[in-house]
C-alpha positions in Angstrom: 153.4 19.1 -111.1 153.3 22.7 -112.3 155.2 21.7 -115.3 152.6 19.1 -116.3 149.8 21.5 -115.3 151.0 24.2 -117.8 151.3 21.6 -120.8 148.1 19.9 -120.3 144.6 21.3 -121.2 142.1 21.2 -118.2 140.1 18.3 -120.0 143.4 16.3 -120.3 144.1 17.0 -116.6 140.8 15.6 -115.6 141.2 12.5 -117.6 144.6 11.9 -116.0 143.3 12.4 -112.5 140.5 10.1 -113.2 142.8 7.4 -114.4 145.0 7.7 -111.3 141.8 7.8 -108.9 140.6 4.5 -110.4 144.1 2.9 -110.2 144.4 3.8 -106.7 141.0 2.6 -105.8 141.7 -0.6 -107.5 145.1 -0.9 -105.6 143.4 -0.2 -102.1 140.7 -2.7 -102.9 143.0 -5.4 -104.1 145.4 -4.9 -101.0 142.5 -5.2 -98.5 141.1 -8.3 -100.1 144.7 -9.8 -100.1 145.2 -9.1 -96.6 142.0 -10.3 -95.3 142.3 -13.7 -97.6 145.8 -14.1 -96.2 144.8 -13.7 -92.6 141.7 -16.1 -93.1 144.0 -18.7 -94.7 146.3 -18.7 -91.7 143.6 -19.9 -89.4 144.2 -23.4 -88.1 141.7 -23.7 -85.5 139.2 -21.8 -83.2 138.0 -23.0 -79.7 138.8 -23.0 -76.0 142.1 -22.4 -74.5 143.2 -23.0 -70.8 146.5 -22.8 -69.1 148.7 -24.7 -66.8 151.5 -23.7 -64.4 152.5 -24.1 -60.8 152.3 -27.9 -60.3 153.9 -28.6 -63.7 156.9 -26.3 -63.3 160.3 -27.8 -63.9 158.7 -31.0 -65.0 159.3 -32.8 -68.5 157.0 -32.0 -71.1 156.0 -34.6 -73.9 158.8 -33.7 -76.3 161.3 -33.9 -73.3 162.0 -30.2 -72.5 161.8 -28.9 -69.0 158.5 -26.8 -68.5 158.8 -23.2 -67.2 155.6 -21.2 -66.1 156.9 -18.2 -67.6 157.8 -19.7 -71.1 155.7 -19.0 -74.1 154.9 -22.6 -75.0 151.8 -24.7 -75.3 150.3 -28.1 -75.3 148.2 -29.2 -78.3 146.6 -32.5 -79.2 148.3 -33.2 -82.7 150.3 -30.3 -83.8 153.6 -31.3 -84.3 156.5 -30.4 -81.7 158.2 -27.2 -82.4 155.3 -25.6 -84.4 155.1 -22.1 -83.7 151.5 -20.7 -83.8 149.7 -17.3 -83.0 147.1 -17.4 -80.3 144.5 -14.7 -80.2 142.1 -14.2 -77.3 139.0 -13.5 -79.2 137.3 -11.4 -76.1 140.2 -9.1 -75.5 141.9 -9.3 -78.9 145.3 -10.0 -77.6 147.8 -12.3 -79.2 150.7 -14.2 -78.2 153.2 -16.3 -80.3 153.8 -19.7 -78.7 155.8 -22.9 -79.6 154.1 -26.3 -79.3 156.1 -28.6 -76.8 153.6 -30.7 -74.9 150.5 -32.8 -75.6 146.9 -32.5 -74.5 145.0 -35.8 -73.8 143.1 -36.8 -76.9 139.8 -36.6 -75.2 140.3 -32.9 -74.0 137.5 -30.5 -74.7 140.0 -27.7 -75.2 142.0 -26.9 -78.3 145.2 -25.7 -76.6 146.6 -25.5 -73.1 149.0 -22.5 -72.8 151.8 -22.0 -70.3 151.0 -19.4 -67.4 153.2 -16.8 -69.1 151.4 -17.1 -72.5 148.1 -16.9 -70.7 149.2 -13.9 -69.0 150.0 -12.1 -72.2 146.5 -13.0 -73.3 144.8 -11.9 -70.1 143.4 -15.2 -69.2 144.8 -15.7 -65.8 141.7 -14.8 -63.9 139.3 -16.5 -66.1 141.2 -19.6 -66.6 139.5 -20.5 -69.9 139.1 -18.3 -73.3 137.8 -18.5 -76.6 140.9 -18.3 -78.9 141.9 -18.3 -82.7 144.9 -20.3 -83.5 146.8 -19.4 -86.5 150.0 -20.4 -88.4 152.6 -17.6 -88.1 153.0 -17.4 -91.9 152.4 -19.0 -95.2 155.6 -21.2 -95.1 154.5 -22.5 -91.5 151.0 -23.3 -92.9 152.6 -25.2 -96.1 154.8 -27.1 -93.7 151.8 -28.2 -91.7 149.8 -29.2 -94.7 152.7 -31.4 -95.7 153.2 -32.9 -92.3 149.5 -33.8 -92.2 149.1 -35.1 -95.7 147.5 -38.4 -95.7 147.1 -38.3 -91.6 143.9 -37.5 -89.9 143.8 -34.0 -88.6 140.3 -33.6 -86.9 139.2 -30.1 -86.2 142.2 -28.5 -88.0 141.6 -26.3 -90.9 144.4 -26.9 -93.2 143.9 -25.2 -96.6 146.5 -24.3 -99.0 146.8 -20.5 -99.8 147.8 -19.8 -103.5 150.1 -16.8 -103.6 149.6 -14.2 -106.2 152.5 -13.8 -108.8 153.4 -10.3 -109.5 154.6 -9.5 -112.8 156.7 -6.3 -113.1 155.4 -3.9 -115.7 157.5 -1.3 -117.2 156.2 2.4 -117.6 156.0 1.9 -121.3 153.9 -1.0 -121.0 151.6 0.7 -118.5 151.4 3.8 -120.5 150.5 1.7 -123.7 147.8 -0.3 -121.7 146.5 2.9 -120.4 146.3 4.5 -123.8 144.7 1.4 -125.4 141.9 1.6 -122.8 141.6 5.1 -123.2 141.3 4.8 -126.9 138.7 2.1 -126.6 136.7 3.7 -123.7 137.0 7.4 -123.3 138.6 9.5 -125.7 140.4 9.4 -129.1 143.3 11.7 -128.2 144.6 9.6 -125.2 148.1 9.0 -126.7 148.9 12.5 -127.1 147.6 13.0 -123.4 149.9 10.1 -122.1 152.9 11.1 -124.3 152.9 14.3 -122.4 152.7 12.7 -119.0 155.2 10.0 -119.4 
């Protein structure tokens, strides 16, 4: 840093600092928007969750597995067996990852029925019911669900494709040329000389 500081004039240092501040701000805004968009894209459903336990312990689930109250599993009306979802208790802001291995009745007013173990993680044991957010665990899981439900009815499920951004690597020379052209057109005429000293 001291080497650059001794080569550049004060005006040139200020230009470089301003450029990097703008790039940093753009990066931070872009990153926060991307995280927010991706998180919202993973949402499958919101609604009421309940849990089941004792009287179903060691009985067969709809997919043939033996149910255990302490497992992290759930019943859903239509999500395919084996689907792994993240369930978040909206009141407590706690989450658990569960695997769908059972069915809720089609006329149920609840969106998901959790095992007692999963409900305990979410802090729902005392209340019995809770408002939850059900999400795919990642974009690949979401893509599989979209493919599975293609052409099939899926009432109340929010399945929207998420288009991933394509990142194109940029070399330092290409970046410096781009910055130089921007500086030339917008800020100062001697930008190439400034950038040549930095890069």
